[in-house]
N, C-alpha and C positions, 0 to 999 in steps of 0.2 A: 594511398592505403586510406579505410573509407575516417570519417567523420566517428568521431564519438559522443556527438553531439545526440539529435530529434532523430538526425536521421537513418529509417531503415527501424523505426523504431510503430508498433503495433501493440499501442494495449487490448489489453487482453478482460482488465474488468483493475475500474478505479474504487477503493474508496471516498466516499463522497462524504461519509462522517467523519472518515476518523478528522476532520481538519475543528471540526462542528464540538468534534467530542471530547479535544485536544488541545493545546496548542502547543507549537509543533516548535523544536528546539533542533534537532542539525539528520542531513537528512545520508540516509547513505544506500550505496546497489549493489547490493547479490546475487553473483546465482546463483542456482538451488536443483538438492536432487529430485529427480524425479521419473520413479517407472517410465513404460512406454507407453502405459492406456492414456498413464498423466499428461502426455504429452499431445497426443493424438486426440482427446477431450478439451483440451487447448485451443488448440486448431480449432477448434470446433467454434471458436473464442465463450464457451462455460466454465463460469468461474465463479465464487465471490467468498470476499477481505474483512467482508466489513461483525465479523464473532474473532479477526484475527487476532497471533500474537507473536510475537517472538521469548522466550524463555534459555534459559544456557540449561547443560545438563556432564555433566563431565571436560568440563573448558571449551564445549561445539556451541554453539547458537543457534534450531532450532525453531523450525514454525511451527503453531501451531492455530489449532482451529476454520482451517481456509477448507476451505468448503470448491473441488474437483470430482467434478458428479461424474461421476466408470461414463466410460467411451461405452457408445449402446454397441456397440461390434465388437468389441470382449466374447473375452470366454471369458474359465474359472481363472487364465494369470491376470483377470482386470484389478487393481487395486481400491485399496481400501477412501472410500470419498475422503475423509476428518483426521484419513494421519497424517502423523509430527516427517514433518521435510529438512531435512538440512537443509541449514545455507550456508550457502561456501564467501567466506572474507576472508581477507587476507590476520597474519596473529594481530597487529600495531589497531584495526577495527576496535577485530579481538580485546581487545580489554579500554582503550576507548570505548566501551558497549559496555564492560560491565560495569566498568568502574562508572558510568557516567550511570547507570539501569544499580547500581545498587548508592550511591546516594541515597537521595532522597523524596518518593510521590512518582520515582519520569516511570515507563512502562515503554518495549520496542514494541510497534506497530504497523504492519504495514498497510501500506496509501497507495502503490500502484504495481496489475502483472504486465509483464507487456516483452515481446519476443525481440529480443536484439540483434538481427540477424536470423535465425537459427533456431537461436537458446533462449531460452528459458533467461527469464531476471526477476526480481522484485526490487523494487520501492523500501524501499527501513523508512525507520523514526523513531525518532528519543523525537518519545512527547512528555506532557506533563498532563494531570487530564482535568477537563475549567470547571470551577464549579457553575450552580444553575443559574446564577444572578448572569456568568459569565458569557454561557451562552445569551441569556437573555439579552445584555448589553452587545452583541456583538451583529444579534438577528435583526433591534432595534437601529444597530445604525445602518448597515445594509439598504434598510429596508427608508432609509432617511435619504440617502446614497442616491437611490434608485426614484426619490422623490425628484428627486433638487434637480436628474440626469431630464427626468421628463415637462419638471416646468420646463432648463435650458429647453431642451427642445420645442416643446411647442411654439416656444415666444421666438424660437428662430423660422417657424414654418406660422406664424404670423407675418414673421414682416414680407 
């Protein structure tokens, strides 16, 4: 049996902005209910997760705001690019997510969209929005870390 880790995982799109704008608390892997033309468009590597989020409707979790462009060779059966897509999770996971979101100031954001074998999966996260000063602080830390690495690397090179 194949390993369920990173093997066989082909990333279609990742949401780097989510890690900048949100403090990630917990991550989940979910399946997606897709139409055939959506899967074909994803196989071409075309998707955008930047404006995506997940919401609950009638005890089910749906992914909204994710842009999967129309399949170029599709006909009248093509999909709507920003339609609501159902996420497939176990009931216990749905209950945990529902409780976490209804706490305070938390949301569910997609982090990455990928093929796991022949199945499309999405990695979602329970996240809390960062304040503007938190974002500046994170950028400053990253810049300081880069400068120290450059200084260390520079010294090793001169020796």
